[in-house]
Residue frames as a rotation matrix with the C-alpha (Angstrom) as fourth column:
UNK 1
0.587 0.803 0.103 0.02
0.807 -0.591 0.005 0.01
0.065 0.080 -0.995 -0.08
UNK 2
-0.417 -0.682 0.601 1.22
0.681 -0.672 -0.290 3.45
0.601 0.288 0.745 -0.94
UNK 3
0.382 0.597 -0.705 0.68
0.870 -0.489 0.057 6.12
-0.311 -0.636 -0.707 1.73
UNK 4
-0.283 -0.300 0.911 0.45
0.656 -0.754 -0.045 9.76
0.700 0.585 0.410 0.63
UNK 5
-0.834 0.067 -0.548 0.09
0.412 -0.585 -0.699 12.92
-0.368 -0.808 0.460 2.68
UNK 6
0.174 0.957 -0.233 -3.11
0.683 -0.288 -0.671 14.84
-0.709 -0.042 -0.703 2.73
UNK 7
0.160 -0.217 -0.963 -1.34
-0.333 -0.930 0.154 17.59
-0.929 0.296 -0.221 0.83
UNK 8
-0.866 -0.500 0.001 -0.24
-0.228 0.398 0.889 15.24
-0.444 0.770 -0.459 -1.90
UNK 9
-0.495 0.789 0.363 -3.85
0.796 0.580 -0.173 13.94
-0.347 0.203 -0.916 -2.31
UNK 10
0.390 0.650 -0.652 -5.30
0.419 -0.756 -0.503 17.51
-0.820 -0.077 -0.567 -2.41
UNK 11
-0.299 -0.648 -0.701 -2.78
-0.455 -0.549 0.702 18.62
-0.839 0.528 -0.130 -4.87
UNK 12
-0.947 -0.083 0.310 -3.69
0.169 0.693 0.701 15.68
-0.273 0.716 -0.642 -7.20
UNK 13
-0.116 0.988 0.103 -7.45
0.904 0.148 -0.401 16.36
-0.411 0.047 -0.910 -6.87
UNK 14
0.292 0.076 -0.953 -6.91
0.058 -0.996 -0.061 20.10
-0.955 -0.038 -0.295 -7.60
UNK 15
-0.635 -0.600 -0.487 -4.66
-0.526 -0.126 0.841 19.43
-0.566 0.790 -0.236 -10.62
UNK 16
-0.800 0.335 0.498 -7.29
0.550 0.742 0.384 16.99
-0.241 0.581 -0.778 -12.08
UNK 17
0.224 0.948 -0.225 -10.16
0.772 -0.313 -0.552 19.42
-0.594 -0.050 -0.803 -11.64
UNK 18
0.105 -0.256 -0.961 -8.24
-0.263 -0.939 0.222 22.28
-0.959 0.229 -0.166 -13.00
UNK 19
-0.888 -0.459 -0.019 -7.15
-0.161 0.273 0.948 20.22
-0.430 0.845 -0.317 -16.07
UNK 20
-0.503 0.745 0.438 -10.69
0.813 0.580 -0.055 18.95
-0.295 0.328 -0.898 -16.74
UNK 21
0.445 0.558 -0.700 -11.98
0.391 -0.825 -0.409 22.63
-0.805 -0.092 -0.586 -16.52
UNK 22
-0.229 -0.627 -0.744 -9.27
-0.475 -0.596 0.648 23.93
-0.850 0.502 -0.161 -18.80
UNK 23
-0.912 -0.262 0.315 -9.86
0.101 0.601 0.793 21.17
-0.397 0.755 -0.522 -21.42
UNK 24
-0.292 0.902 0.317 -13.53
0.954 0.299 0.030 21.69
-0.068 0.311 -0.948 -21.48
UNK 25
-0.545 0.010 0.838 -13.29
0.362 -0.899 0.246 25.59
0.756 0.438 0.486 -21.78
UNK 26
0.520 0.804 -0.289 -14.84
0.638 -0.141 0.757 26.04
0.568 -0.578 -0.586 -18.25
UNK 27
-0.089 -0.568 0.818 -13.59
-0.302 -0.767 -0.566 29.33
0.949 -0.297 -0.103 -16.60
UNK 28
0.806 0.355 -0.475 -12.52
0.262 0.505 0.822 28.16
0.531 -0.787 0.314 -13.35
UNK 29
-0.139 -0.877 0.461 -10.04
-0.349 -0.392 -0.851 29.24
0.927 -0.279 -0.251 -10.49
UNK 30
-0.051 -0.023 -0.998 -9.22
0.800 0.597 -0.055 28.07
0.597 -0.802 -0.012 -6.87
UNK 31
0.886 0.275 0.373 -10.01
0.009 -0.815 0.579 30.29
0.464 -0.509 -0.725 -4.02
UNK 32
0.088 -0.968 0.234 -6.74
-0.231 -0.248 -0.941 31.78
0.969 0.028 -0.246 -2.82
UNK 33
-0.705 -0.227 0.671 -7.50
-0.673 -0.083 -0.735 31.38
0.222 -0.970 -0.094 1.00
UNK 34
0.091 0.789 -0.608 -9.39
-0.099 0.614 0.783 28.73
0.991 -0.011 0.134 2.84
UNK 35
-0.026 -0.056 0.998 -10.29
-0.968 -0.250 -0.039 27.81
0.252 -0.967 -0.047 6.44
UNK 36
-0.437 -0.193 -0.879 -9.34
-0.091 0.981 -0.171 24.46
0.895 0.005 -0.446 7.88
UNK 37
-0.103 0.509 0.855 -11.46
-0.991 -0.125 -0.045 22.98
0.084 -0.852 0.517 10.58
UNK 38
-0.959 -0.147 -0.243 -11.58
-0.103 0.977 -0.187 19.55
0.265 -0.154 -0.952 12.24
UNK 39
0.027 0.999 -0.026 -15.25
-0.635 0.038 0.772 18.21
0.772 -0.004 0.635 12.26
UNK 40
-0.760 -0.457 0.462 -15.72
-0.614 0.273 -0.740 16.85
0.213 -0.846 -0.488 15.71
UNK 41
-0.742 0.479 0.469 -19.15
0.075 0.755 -0.652 15.17
-0.666 -0.449 -0.596 15.50
UNK 42
-0.595 0.429 0.679 -22.08
0.789 0.469 0.396 14.49
-0.149 0.772 -0.618 13.51
UNK 43
0.570 0.768 -0.292 -24.16
0.706 -0.640 -0.304 17.66
-0.420 -0.033 -0.907 14.26
UNK 44
0.056 -0.610 -0.791 -21.19
-0.210 -0.781 0.588 19.73
-0.976 0.134 -0.172 13.18
UNK 45
-0.831 -0.395 0.391 -20.76
0.251 0.361 0.898 17.65
-0.496 0.845 -0.201 10.12
UNK 46
-0.007 0.945 0.327 -24.60
0.979 0.073 -0.192 18.11
-0.206 0.319 -0.925 9.19
UNK 47
0.535 0.295 -0.792 -24.26
0.285 -0.945 -0.159 21.91
-0.795 -0.141 -0.590 9.70
UNK 48
-0.344 -0.835 -0.429 -21.26
-0.272 -0.349 0.897 22.15
-0.899 0.425 -0.107 7.52
UNK 49
-0.793 0.076 0.605 -22.83
0.520 0.603 0.606 19.91
-0.319 0.794 -0.517 4.82
UNK 50
0.369 0.928 0.047 -25.93
0.855 -0.319 -0.409 22.21
-0.365 0.191 -0.911 4.80
UNK 51
0.384 -0.298 -0.874 -23.85
-0.113 -0.955 0.276 25.20
-0.916 -0.008 -0.401 4.51
UNK 52
-0.735 -0.676 -0.062 -21.90
-0.158 0.082 0.984 23.77
-0.660 0.733 -0.168 1.53
UNK 53
-0.482 0.617 0.622 -25.15
0.803 0.595 0.032 22.58
-0.350 0.515 -0.782 -0.11
UNK 54
0.641 0.768 -0.012 -26.86
0.718 -0.605 -0.343 26.05
-0.270 0.211 -0.939 0.04
UNK 55
-0.004 -0.685 -0.728 -23.65
0.220 -0.711 0.668 28.06
-0.975 -0.158 0.154 -0.52
UNK 56
-0.744 -0.293 0.601 -23.87
0.616 0.049 0.786 27.67
-0.260 0.955 0.143 -4.34
UNK 57
0.085 0.909 0.407 -27.25
0.941 -0.208 0.269 29.33
0.329 0.360 -0.873 -4.39
UNK 58
0.841 0.124 -0.526 -26.03
0.392 -0.811 0.435 32.28
-0.372 -0.572 -0.731 -2.34
UNK 59
-0.104 -0.987 0.121 -22.85
0.900 -0.042 0.434 32.96
-0.423 0.155 0.893 -4.38
UNK 60
-0.144 0.063 0.987 -24.33
0.719 -0.679 0.149 35.85
0.680 0.731 0.052 -6.39
UNK 61
0.797 0.453 0.400 -25.12
0.103 -0.754 0.648 37.61
0.596 -0.475 -0.648 -3.14
UNK 62
0.632 -0.631 -0.451 -21.65
0.756 0.373 0.538 37.03
-0.171 -0.681 0.712 -1.64
UNK 63
0.889 -0.227 -0.398 -19.44
-0.220 -0.973 0.063 40.08
-0.402 0.032 -0.915 -1.05
UNK 64
-0.004 -0.981 0.193 -16.43
-0.333 0.184 0.925 38.11
-0.943 -0.060 -0.328 -1.94
UNK 65
0.184 0.212 0.960 -17.80
0.777 0.567 -0.274 37.27
-0.602 0.796 -0.060 -5.40
UNK 66
-0.331 -0.595 -0.732 -15.83
0.074 -0.790 0.609 39.28
-0.941 0.147 0.305 -7.78
UNK 67
-0.451 0.270 0.851 -17.94
0.876 0.320 0.362 38.33
-0.175 0.908 -0.381 -10.81
UNK 68
-0.788 0.169 -0.593 -19.14
-0.173 -0.984 -0.050 41.36
-0.591 0.063 0.804 -12.83
């Protein structure tokens, strides 16, 4: 079994997604900053999952959305 660090796995995922977007003409870029957080229980995971699910529909209202 090959063990890889989390950073290596994340870099691979980001590279594949970026390549797929580029090859398909999809305008795409990664967010420059992010917030790491350890999910400690099921309630917290459910709250975060709900936030992620609804976040897409709120993007046009987000002050950090620089789309014109």
